[in-house]
C-alpha positions as CSV (number, residue, x, y, z in Angstrom):
1,X,-17.0,-81.5,9.1
2,X,-14.6,-80.4,11.9
3,X,-15.3,-76.7,11.3
4,X,-19.1,-77.2,11.4
5,X,-18.8,-78.9,14.9
6,X,-16.5,-76.3,16.4
7,X,-17.2,-72.9,14.9
8,X,-19.2,-71.7,17.9
9,X,-16.3,-72.4,20.3
10,X,-13.7,-70.8,18.0
11,X,-15.8,-67.7,17.7
12,X,-16.4,-67.6,21.4
13,X,-12.7,-68.0,22.3
14,X,-11.6,-65.4,19.8
15,X,-14.2,-62.7,20.7
16,X,-14.0,-63.3,24.5
17,X,-10.2,-63.2,24.6
18,X,-9.9,-60.0,22.6
19,X,-12.7,-58.2,24.4
20,X,-11.6,-59.1,27.9
21,X,-7.9,-58.4,27.2
22,X,-8.6,-55.0,25.6
23,X,-11.0,-54.0,28.4
24,X,-8.7,-55.1,31.2
25,X,-5.6,-53.5,29.6
26,X,-7.4,-50.2,29.1
27,X,-9.0,-50.1,32.5
28,X,-5.7,-51.1,34.3
29,X,-3.7,-48.4,32.4
30,X,-6.4,-45.8,33.0
31,X,-6.5,-46.6,36.7
32,X,-2.7,-46.2,37.0
33,X,-2.3,-43.2,34.8
34,X,-5.6,-41.5,35.9
35,X,-5.4,-42.6,39.5
36,X,-8.4,-43.3,41.7
37,X,-9.2,-39.6,41.9
38,X,-9.4,-39.2,38.1
39,X,-6.5,-36.7,38.0
40,X,-4.1,-37.6,35.1
41,X,-0.5,-38.1,36.1
42,X,2.6,-37.7,34.0
43,X,4.4,-41.1,34.1
44,X,7.5,-41.8,32.0
45,X,10.4,-44.2,31.8
46,X,10.4,-47.1,34.3
47,X,7.0,-46.2,35.7
48,X,5.3,-46.3,32.3
49,X,7.0,-49.6,31.5
50,X,5.8,-51.2,34.8
51,X,2.3,-50.0,34.2
52,X,2.3,-51.5,30.7
53,X,3.8,-54.7,32.1
54,X,1.2,-55.1,34.9
55,X,-1.7,-54.2,32.5
56,X,-0.4,-56.7,30.0
57,X,-0.1,-59.5,32.6
58,X,-3.6,-58.8,33.8
59,X,-5.0,-58.6,30.3
60,X,-3.4,-62.0,29.5
61,X,-4.7,-63.6,32.6
62,X,-8.2,-62.2,32.0
63,X,-8.2,-63.5,28.4
64,X,-7.1,-66.9,29.6
65,X,-9.8,-67.2,32.2
66,X,-12.6,-66.0,30.0
67,X,-11.7,-68.1,27.0
68,X,-10.9,-71.3,28.9
69,X,-14.4,-72.8,28.8
70,X,-14.5,-72.4,25.0
71,X,-11.1,-74.0,24.6
72,X,-12.0,-76.9,26.9
73,X,-15.2,-77.6,24.9
74,X,-13.3,-77.3,21.6
75,X,-10.7,-79.8,22.8
76,X,-13.5,-82.2,23.8
77,X,-15.2,-81.8,20.5
78,X,-12.0,-82.7,18.6
79,X,-11.3,-85.7,20.9
80,X,-14.7,-87.3,20.7
81,X,-16.2,-89.0,17.7
82,X,-19.8,-87.9,17.7
83,X,-22.7,-88.5,15.5
84,X,-23.6,-85.7,13.2
85,X,-25.2,-83.3,15.6
86,X,-25.5,-79.5,15.5
87,X,-22.7,-77.5,17.1
88,X,-25.0,-76.5,19.9
89,X,-26.0,-80.1,20.6
90,X,-22.4,-81.1,20.9
91,X,-21.6,-78.2,23.2
92,X,-24.6,-79.0,25.4
93,X,-23.6,-82.6,25.7
94,X,-20.0,-81.7,26.7
95,X,-21.2,-79.0,29.2
96,X,-23.6,-81.5,30.8
97,X,-20.9,-84.2,31.0
98,X,-18.1,-81.9,32.4
99,X,-20.2,-79.6,34.6
100,X,-19.3,-76.0,35.3
101,X,-16.0,-76.7,37.1
102,X,-14.9,-79.1,34.4
103,X,-14.9,-76.3,31.9
104,X,-12.0,-74.8,33.7
105,X,-9.8,-77.9,33.7
106,X,-6.1,-76.9,33.0
107,X,-6.6,-73.2,33.8
108,X,-3.7,-73.1,36.3
109,X,-1.3,-74.4,33.7
110,X,-2.7,-72.1,31.1
111,X,-2.3,-69.1,33.3
112,X,1.4,-69.9,33.9
113,X,2.0,-70.6,30.2
114,X,-0.3,-68.2,28.3
115,X,-1.1,-65.4,30.7
116,X,2.1,-63.5,30.6
117,X,2.6,-64.2,26.9
118,X,-0.8,-63.2,25.4
119,X,-0.5,-60.0,23.3
120,X,-2.7,-57.2,24.2
121,X,-4.6,-54.7,22.1
122,X,-4.5,-51.2,23.8
């Protein structure tokens, strides 16, 4: 029963986190390596490590921000005892109850904890 109530949120969190982290990592790396003018630069050693580190930090932060609403809804679904409703009805009820800003509860803590630690997919 748990999976039937929360599969939509799990799918949203998984897809949004991976797409946003991959896109932001790739774009950040391309911007640093290709530069704003589009000319490729040869970067090695410490410079390459710093580019990878900054791109990874940005990718982790982006994934955290994008997937936060889904994680908040999933937590609320698991906390509440609800009648047997569809997954979409449960989500709608929670979104109406929390409001838009309520979907981002705990984001600051999550950025501190998860942002720098989230693996990226170059």
